[in-house]
C-alpha positions in Angstrom: 109.3 -32.2 -20.5 111.2 -29.6 -22.5 113.0 -29.7 -25.8 114.7 -27.1 -27.9 115.6 -28.4 -31.3 117.1 -27.4 -34.6 116.8 -29.2 -37.9 120.5 -29.8 -38.2 120.9 -31.8 -35.0 119.2 -34.4 -32.8 116.2 -33.4 -30.9 116.8 -33.5 -27.1 114.0 -34.2 -24.7 114.4 -33.8 -21.0 111.9 -35.6 -18.6 112.1 -35.2 -14.8 110.7 -38.0 -12.5 110.4 -37.2 -8.8 108.2 -37.1 -5.7 108.2 -33.4 -5.2 106.4 -33.6 -1.8 108.5 -33.2 1.4 107.7 -33.5 5.0 108.0 -30.3 7.1 111.6 -29.7 7.8 112.9 -32.1 5.1 115.7 -30.7 2.9 116.7 -33.4 0.4 115.1 -33.5 -3.1 115.9 -36.3 -5.5 115.0 -36.6 -9.2 115.8 -38.8 -12.1 116.4 -36.8 -15.3 115.9 -38.8 -18.5 117.6 -37.2 -21.5 116.6 -38.7 -24.9 118.3 -37.7 -28.2 116.4 -38.6 -31.4 117.0 -37.8 -35.1 120.7 -37.9 -34.8 123.1 -40.7 -35.5 125.4 -40.9 -38.6 124.8 -38.1 -41.0 128.1 -37.8 -42.7 128.4 -34.1 -41.7 130.6 -32.4 -39.2 129.3 -33.2 -35.7 128.1 -30.3 -33.6 130.4 -29.3 -30.7 133.5 -28.0 -32.5 133.8 -24.9 -34.7 134.5 -25.3 -38.4 138.1 -25.2 -39.4 140.4 -25.4 -42.4 140.2 -29.2 -42.4 136.4 -29.2 -42.7 134.9 -29.9 -46.1 135.6 -32.6 -48.7 139.0 -33.5 -47.3 138.1 -32.8 -43.7 137.0 -35.0 -40.8 133.7 -35.1 -39.0 135.2 -37.3 -36.3 138.6 -38.6 -35.2 139.5 -42.0 -33.7 142.8 -43.3 -32.3 143.2 -47.0 -31.8 145.7 -47.9 -29.1 146.9 -51.5 -29.2 149.0 -53.2 -26.5 152.2 -54.5 -28.1 154.0 -55.5 -24.9 155.9 -58.7 -24.7 153.0 -60.5 -23.0 150.9 -60.2 -26.1 153.0 -63.0 -27.6 151.7 -65.5 -25.1 149.9 -67.2 -26.8 151.0 -66.0 -30.2 147.4 -66.0 -31.4 146.7 -63.0 -29.1 148.7 -60.6 -31.2 147.3 -62.0 -34.4 143.7 -61.6 -33.1 144.5 -58.0 -32.0 145.8 -57.2 -35.5 142.6 -58.7 -37.0 140.4 -56.9 -34.6 142.1 -53.6 -35.4 141.6 -54.3 -39.2 137.9 -54.9 -38.5 137.7 -51.6 -36.6 139.4 -49.7 -39.5 136.9 -51.2 -42.0 134.1 -50.0 -39.8 135.2 -46.4 -40.0 133.0 -44.3 -42.3 134.5 -42.2 -45.0 135.8 -38.9 -43.9 136.7 -39.9 -40.3 140.2 -39.1 -39.2 142.1 -42.0 -37.6 145.4 -43.4 -36.5 146.8 -46.6 -35.0 149.2 -46.5 -32.1 151.3 -49.4 -30.8 151.6 -49.2 -27.0 154.5 -50.6 -25.0 156.6 -48.8 -22.5 156.3 -46.0 -25.1 153.8 -45.1 -27.8 154.6 -45.5 -31.5 152.4 -44.4 -34.4 152.0 -47.4 -36.7 149.8 -45.5 -39.1 149.8 -42.9 -40.7 152.8 -41.6 -38.7 154.5 -38.1 -38.5 152.2 -36.9 -35.8 149.1 -36.7 -38.0 145.8 -38.5 -38.7 144.7 -40.1 -42.0 141.3 -39.5 -43.5 139.3 -42.7 -44.0 138.7 -43.9 -47.5 139.3 -47.1 -49.4 143.0 -46.3 -50.0 143.8 -45.3 -46.4 142.0 -48.2 -44.9 144.0 -50.6 -47.1 147.3 -48.8 -46.1 146.4 -49.0 -42.5 145.7 -52.7 -42.6 149.0 -53.3 -44.4 150.7 -51.2 -41.7 149.2 -53.5 -39.0 151.9 -56.0 -39.9 154.2 -53.8 -37.9 152.4 -54.6 -34.7 154.9 -56.9 -33.0 155.0 -57.8 -29.3 158.0 -56.4 -27.5 158.6 -54.3 -24.4 156.6 -53.2 -21.3 153.4 -51.4 -20.5 153.1 -47.7 -19.9 149.5 -46.7 -20.7 149.9 -43.0 -19.8 152.3 -42.7 -22.8 149.6 -44.2 -25.1 147.0 -41.7 -23.8 149.4 -38.8 -24.3 150.2 -39.9 -27.9 146.4 -40.0 -28.6 146.1 -36.5 -27.3 148.9 -35.3 -29.6 147.2 -36.9 -32.6 143.8 -35.4 -31.8 145.3 -32.0 -31.4 146.6 -32.2 -35.0 142.9 -32.1 -36.2 141.1 -29.6 -34.0 138.1 -29.3 -36.3 137.0 -32.9 -35.6 133.9 -32.9 -33.3 133.8 -36.4 -32.1 137.2 -37.5 -30.6 137.2 -41.2 -29.5 139.9 -43.7 -28.4 139.8 -47.4 -28.3 142.4 -49.0 -25.9 143.3 -52.6 -25.7 145.7 -54.2 -23.2 146.4 -57.6 -21.8 148.3 -56.6 -18.7 149.0 -54.2 -15.8 150.4 -50.7 -16.2 153.8 -51.7 -14.7 156.3 -49.6 -16.5 155.5 -46.0 -15.4 155.1 -44.3 -12.1 151.6 -44.0 -10.8 152.0 -40.2 -10.6 153.1 -40.1 -14.3 150.1 -42.1 -15.3 147.7 -40.0 -13.3 149.2 -36.8 -14.8 148.7 -38.1 -18.3 145.1 -39.1 -17.5 144.4 -35.7 -16.1 145.7 -34.0 -19.2 143.6 -36.0 -21.6 140.4 -35.9 -19.5 137.9 -33.8 -21.5 139.9 -34.0 -24.7 138.5 -37.3 -25.9 136.3 -40.2 -24.9 137.6 -43.8 -24.8 136.4 -47.4 -24.6 138.8 -49.8 -22.8 139.1 -53.5 -23.3 141.2 -56.1 -21.4 142.0 -59.3 -23.2 142.6 -62.4 -21.1 142.8 -62.3 -17.3 146.2 -60.7 -16.5 145.0 -57.1 -16.5 143.3 -55.1 -13.7 139.7 -54.0 -14.0 140.3 -51.1 -11.6 143.0 -49.7 -13.8 141.0 -49.7 -17.0 137.8 -48.5 -15.2 139.8 -45.5 -13.9 140.6 -44.6 -17.6 137.1 -45.3 -19.0 135.5 -43.4 -16.1 137.6 -40.4 -16.6 137.1 -40.5 -20.4 133.4 -41.2 -20.2 133.7 -44.5 -22.0 133.2 -48.2 -21.3 135.3 -51.0 -19.9 134.9 -54.7 -20.5 136.7 -58.0 -20.6 137.3 -60.0 -23.8 138.3 -63.3 -22.2 139.1 -65.1 -25.5 141.3 -63.3 -28.0 139.3 -64.8 -30.8 136.3 -62.6 -29.8 138.2 -59.4 -30.2 137.1 -58.7 -33.8 133.4 -58.7 -32.9 134.0 -56.5 -29.9 136.1 -54.0 -31.9 133.4 -53.9 -34.6 130.8 -53.0 -32.0 132.9 -50.4 -30.3 133.7 -48.6 -33.6 130.1 -48.8 -34.7 129.1 -47.1 -31.5 131.7 -44.4 -32.0 130.5 -43.8 -35.6 126.9 -43.4 -34.3 127.8 -40.2 -32.4 126.8 -36.8 -33.9 127.0 -34.1 -31.3 130.1 -33.6 -29.1 130.9 -32.2 -25.7 127.4 -31.9 -24.3 127.1 -30.9 -20.6 124.4 -31.2 -18.0 123.9 -27.8 -16.4 122.4 -27.8 -12.9 121.2 -24.5 -11.4 120.0 -24.2 -7.8 118.5 -21.2 -6.0 120.1 -19.3 -3.2 120.9 -21.4 -0.1 120.4 -24.6 -2.0 123.3 -26.9 -3.2 123.9 -30.0 -5.3 124.6 -33.1 -3.2 125.5 -35.2 -6.2 124.9 -35.9 -9.9 125.2 -39.4 -11.2 124.6 -41.0 -14.6 122.6 -44.1 -13.7 121.7 -45.5 -17.1 122.9 -47.2 -19.2 125.6 -47.4 -16.6 126.5 -45.9 -13.2 129.0 -43.0 -13.4 129.4 -40.5 -10.6 129.8 -37.0 -12.1 129.8 -35.0 -8.9 133.5 -34.3 -8.8 133.5 -33.4 -12.5 131.6 -30.2 -11.9 132.9 -27.0 -13.4 131.4 -23.6 -12.4 128.9 -22.2 -15.0 127.9 -18.9 -13.5 126.1 -17.9 -10.3 124.8 -21.0 -8.5 125.2 -23.3 -11.6 127.6 -26.0 -12.6 128.4 -28.0 -15.7 128.7 -31.8 -15.5 130.2 -33.5 -18.7 128.1 -36.1 -20.6 130.4 -36.7 -23.6 129.2 -37.4 -27.1 125.7 -38.2 -28.2 123.9 -40.1 -31.0 120.4 -41.5 -31.0 120.2 -42.7 -27.4 118.7 -42.1 -24.0 120.4 -41.8 -20.6 119.2 -41.3 -17.0 120.8 -39.1 -14.4 120.1 -39.0 -10.6 120.3 -35.4 -9.3 120.1 -34.8 -5.5 119.7 -31.3 -4.2 119.7 -30.0 -0.6 117.3 -27.1 -0.1 116.5 -24.8 2.8 113.8 -26.4 5.1 110.4 -24.8 4.8 107.0 -24.9 6.5 104.0 -26.8 5.2 102.4 -25.2 2.2 105.6 -23.7 0.8 106.9 -24.7 -2.6 110.0 -23.8 -4.6 112.0 -24.5 -7.7 114.7 -26.8 -6.3 116.8 -27.0 -9.5 116.8 -26.2 -13.2 118.4 -29.0 -15.2 119.5 -28.1 -18.7 121.3 -29.9 -21.4 123.7 -27.4 -23.0 126.3 -27.1 -25.6 129.1 -24.7 -24.3 130.4 -22.4 -27.0 134.0 -21.2 -27.6 133.0 -17.6 -26.7 131.8 -18.6 -23.2 128.1 -18.7 -24.1 126.0 -21.8 -24.2 123.2 -23.2 -26.3 120.4 -24.9 -24.5 119.3 -28.2 -26.1 116.7 -29.2 -23.5 115.5 -28.3 -20.0 113.6 -29.7 -17.0 112.6 -28.5 -13.6 112.8 -30.1 -10.1 110.3 -28.9 -7.6 109.9 -29.1 -3.8 106.6 -28.8 -2.1 106.2 -29.2 1.7 103.2 -31.1 3.0 101.8 -32.6 6.2 100.2 -35.5 4.1 102.2 -38.5 5.3 101.3 -40.6 2.3 102.5 -38.0 -0.1 105.8 -37.1 1.6 106.9 -40.8 2.3 106.2 -42.1 -1.2 109.4 -42.9 -3.0 109.3 -42.2 -6.7 109.7 -45.5 -8.7 112.6 -44.2 -10.8 114.5 -42.8 -7.9 114.1 -46.1 -5.9 115.1 -48.2 -8.9 118.3 -46.4 -9.7 119.3 -46.0 -6.0 119.2 -49.8 -5.9 121.1 -50.1 -9.2 123.9 -47.8 -7.8 124.0 -49.9 -4.6 124.2 -53.1 -6.7 127.3 -51.8 -8.5 129.1 -50.9 -5.3 128.1 -54.2 -3.6 129.7 -56.2 -6.4 132.9 -54.2 -6.6 133.3 -54.1 -2.8 132.4 -57.8 -2.5 135.0 -58.9 -5.1 137.6 -56.7 -3.5 136.9 -58.4 -0.1 137.2 -61.8 -1.7 140.6 -60.9 -3.3 141.7 -59.8 0.2 140.7 -63.2 1.7 137.6 -61.9 3.6 135.1 -64.5 2.5 132.5 -63.6 5.0 132.3 -59.9 4.0 132.5 -61.0 0.3 129.6 -63.4 0.7 127.4 -60.8 2.5 128.1 -58.1 -0.1 127.5 -60.4 -3.1 124.4 -61.7 -1.4 123.1 -58.2 -1.2 124.0 -57.8 -4.9 122.0 -60.8 -5.8 119.0 -59.5 -3.9 119.3 -56.1 -5.6 119.7 -57.6 -9.0 116.7 -59.8 -8.5 114.5 -57.0 -7.2 115.6 -54.6 -9.9 115.1 -57.0 -12.8 118.8 -56.9 -13.8 118.9 -60.4 -15.2 122.2 -59.9 -17.0 124.0 -59.0 -13.8 122.2 -61.8 -11.9 123.5 -64.4 -14.4 127.1 -63.0 -14.0 126.7 -63.3 -10.2 125.5 -66.9 -10.5 128.9 -67.8 -12.1 130.7 -66.5 -8.9 128.2 -67.6 -6.1 125.7 -70.3 -5.7 122.3 -68.6 -5.2 120.2 -70.3 -2.5 117.5 -67.7 -2.4 117.7 -64.7 -4.8 114.8 -62.8 -3.2 116.5 -62.9 0.2 120.1 -62.7 -1.1 121.2 -66.0 0.4 124.4 -67.2 -1.4 127.4 -69.4 -1.0 130.8 -68.6 -2.7 131.7 -71.1 -5.3 134.9 -72.9 -5.0 137.5 -72.4 -7.8 135.7 -69.4 -9.4 136.9 -68.9 -13.0 139.0 -65.7 -13.0 137.4 -64.6 -16.3 133.9 -64.9 -14.7 135.0 -62.8 -11.7 136.5 -60.1 -14.0 133.4 -60.0 -16.2 131.2 -59.5 -13.2 133.5 -56.7 -11.9 133.9 -54.9 -15.3 130.2 -55.0 -16.0 129.0 -54.2 -12.5 128.1 -50.7 -13.4 125.7 -51.7 -16.3 122.1 -51.0 -15.3 118.7 -51.7 -16.6 115.9 -49.1 -17.1 112.8 -48.9 -15.0 110.2 -51.4 -16.4 107.1 -49.7 -17.6 103.9 -50.9 -16.0 
């Protein structure tokens, strides 16, 4: 375990769990890297990760939030949906702490700033919160859905306050992204990736989980269903509280490997599964950055897999150096914590075949997520046999991994005959909200139980 701390920021501890022993000729090294931040949370100061600027200080912003609310015509059916969305946005505004910059955007086939307007952000205090809640009366359902324009508008607003460290979006929709070309949407998403994080929510059941997951994955946020509009307020309060708990921005996981070794993949595996492999940016000789987003008081787990040169019995090597770093504007980096991954070749069969408990657990959790998503996709395509087999495997993995929350969601979609063996039958007339809840929460994992 290694930690490098300063009194003005959270303490970061890095722990590496692995079986370092390999059989002769073996090349793959797997490790679970647990990163824990403590002593952070809400401090009221400017979060670390952005340089100070002219907007810092008494009238400055330590964070910035843009709330994007679907105002397309479908939000009028039923009429209570729009009312609940306005109320939820008001709750989110009330949850902002003083000094945070914020704006509200009405999203249709275009994006319109409802508050404060003129391409800028307001600074949260009693007066601006009241003004924003009054402006919410302007949220009226009308028009189509072009989510790329909403994301682009959020980017423009965030760029008006470059000093803000934490930049977070909240996006709510009730439908599909039907009023812009797929290429235009992807271009917008590519432009905003790395600019801000975002939590996405779908209200009702007429939206597509895959579309919102694409956004939340790119923007290192969460996706979930709010089946009943009346539940939006509680969900928005929780999302905003989570955003307000962040203190340090734009942290990266840096993975260095020695000559002739390479990274196979890097995945976040807790509190949810997120493959970061393709997000790598080069960070000097034989090293790469993998984005982790913003941090408060929390702990996350990452699965790092490295391929090393084969070696004879008795050899050992440093397979990877894992660092949590804060890249600086001048191209340097500050190391917040560090851990080492080792490889030792042995002819002891018991040592080389032992699978580390953390690695085994999270491998199963990642397989659980893909089994659920692929199973539901097969069911939507009418392939009931494949869907049943995949969701049966998901039940077995959820049961074995102690993921009781996911198991309960699965039981709303399939009748479980034998959880241990993964024997299931698809239910007739599955509630669409239950299916979408299972899909949207499929990546949520549980930590390894301590013995």
